[in-house]
N, C-alpha and C positions, 0 to 999 in steps of 0.2 A: 170549171177551174183549170182543166187541162189546157184549154185554148189560151187562157190568160198566162199560164206558165210557159207555154210554147212561145207566145208572143214576147214575153219578157226575156226568154232565153235568146231569141233571135235578135232583139234589140241590144242585149248585152254583148253578144257575139259581134254584131255590126260595129258597136262602139269600140270594142277591142281591136277590130280590124282597122278602123279609122285611126286610132291612136298609134298602132304599129306602123301604118303607112306614114303618118306624120313624123314619127321618129326616124324612119329610114330616109324620108325626104329631107329632113333637117340634117342628117349626116351627109347627104349628097351636097346640100348647099354649103355645109362646112368644108367639104373637100374642095369645092370651087373657090371658096374664100381663102382657104389656107394655101392651096396649091397654084392658084391662078392670080387672084387679086394682090395678095401680099408680095409675091416675087415681082409682079409687073410694076407695082408702085415703087418697090425698092429699086428696080432697074431704072425707072424714070428719075427718081430722086438721087441716085448714086451713079452707078456705072452700068450702062446698058448691056455690057458683055456678061454681067452676072445672071442674066435671064436665060434659063434653059428651056428651049422650046419643047424638048422631049418631056421634061417634067410637067410643064404646063399642059401639054396634050394628055399626058397620063392622068393627071389630077382632074382635068375637065371631063375626060372620058369616064373616069370612075364616078364622078358626080352625076353624070347623065345616066349611067347604068343604075346607080342607086335610086335615082328619081323614077326610072322606068320600072324598077323592082317595086317601088312603093305603089305605083299605079296598079300592079297586079293584086295587091291586097284589096284595093277598092273595087276591082272587078269581081271580087268574090263575095260582095255584100248580098244579103238575102232580103227579100221583101217580107215584112212582118205580116203575119196572118190577120 
Protein backbone atom coordinates (compact mmCIF):
# COMPACT_ATOMS: atom_id res chain seq x y z
CA UNK A 1 0.00 0.00 0.00
CA UNK A 2 2.86 2.37 0.86
CA UNK A 3 4.43 1.89 -2.60
CA UNK A 4 1.15 2.70 -4.29
CA UNK A 5 0.69 5.81 -2.13
CA UNK A 6 4.27 6.90 -2.88
CA UNK A 7 3.72 6.42 -6.60
CA UNK A 8 0.50 8.39 -6.51
CA UNK A 9 2.16 11.20 -4.55
CA UNK A 10 4.96 11.44 -7.13
CA UNK A 11 2.48 11.46 -10.02
CA UNK A 12 0.41 14.21 -8.39
CA UNK A 13 3.52 16.27 -7.66
CA UNK A 14 4.75 15.85 -11.27
CA UNK A 15 1.40 16.91 -12.65
CA UNK A 16 1.38 19.97 -10.40
CA UNK A 17 4.89 20.86 -11.61
CA UNK A 18 3.80 20.50 -15.25
CA UNK A 19 0.74 22.70 -14.71
CA UNK A 20 2.85 25.36 -12.99
CA UNK A 21 5.38 25.26 -15.85
CA UNK A 22 2.53 25.64 -18.32
CA UNK A 23 1.15 28.66 -16.46
CA UNK A 24 4.54 30.41 -16.30
CA UNK A 25 5.25 29.64 -19.97
CA UNK A 26 1.85 31.01 -20.98
CA UNK A 27 2.62 34.22 -19.08
CA UNK A 28 5.88 34.48 -21.05
CA UNK A 29 4.04 33.99 -24.32
CA UNK A 30 1.54 36.66 -23.29
CA UNK A 31 4.37 39.10 -22.53
CA UNK A 32 5.75 38.62 -26.03
CA UNK A 33 2.29 39.02 -27.59
CA UNK A 34 1.46 42.16 -25.63
CA UNK A 35 4.85 43.81 -25.67
CA UNK A 36 6.24 42.81 -29.05
CA UNK A 37 3.56 41.78 -31.52
CA UNK A 38 0.94 44.38 -30.64
CA UNK A 39 3.23 47.45 -30.84
CA UNK A 40 4.95 46.11 -33.97
CA UNK A 41 1.65 45.59 -35.79
CA UNK A 42 0.46 49.00 -34.59
CA UNK A 43 3.65 50.64 -35.90
CA UNK A 44 3.26 48.92 -39.26
CA UNK A 45 -0.37 49.98 -39.62
CA UNK A 46 -0.03 53.52 -38.26
CA UNK A 47 3.20 55.39 -37.54
CA UNK A 48 6.54 53.52 -37.34
CA UNK A 49 7.84 56.16 -34.92
CA UNK A 50 5.47 54.84 -32.25
CA UNK A 51 7.52 51.65 -31.89
CA UNK A 52 9.79 51.71 -28.84
CA UNK A 53 12.72 49.34 -29.36
CA UNK A 54 13.56 49.44 -25.67
CA UNK A 55 10.04 48.36 -24.69
CA UNK A 56 10.06 45.59 -27.29
CA UNK A 57 13.43 44.39 -26.01
CA UNK A 58 12.21 44.52 -22.41
CA UNK A 59 9.01 42.60 -23.05
CA UNK A 60 10.71 39.98 -25.21
CA UNK A 61 13.48 39.52 -22.63
CA UNK A 62 10.91 39.11 -19.87
CA UNK A 63 9.05 36.55 -21.99
CA UNK A 64 12.24 34.55 -22.52
CA UNK A 65 13.07 34.71 -18.80
CA UNK A 66 9.61 33.38 -17.93
CA UNK A 67 9.99 30.57 -20.46
CA UNK A 68 13.36 29.57 -19.01
CA UNK A 69 11.91 29.71 -15.51
CA UNK A 70 9.09 27.39 -16.62
CA UNK A 71 11.69 24.90 -17.85
CA UNK A 72 13.19 24.71 -14.36
CA UNK A 73 9.88 23.33 -13.08
CA UNK A 74 10.10 20.51 -15.62
CA UNK A 75 13.70 19.75 -14.68
CA UNK A 76 12.48 18.95 -11.18
CA UNK A 77 10.15 16.10 -12.21
CA UNK A 78 10.60 12.79 -10.41
CA UNK A 79 10.44 9.27 -11.75
CA UNK A 80 7.49 7.31 -10.39
CA UNK A 81 8.48 4.21 -8.42
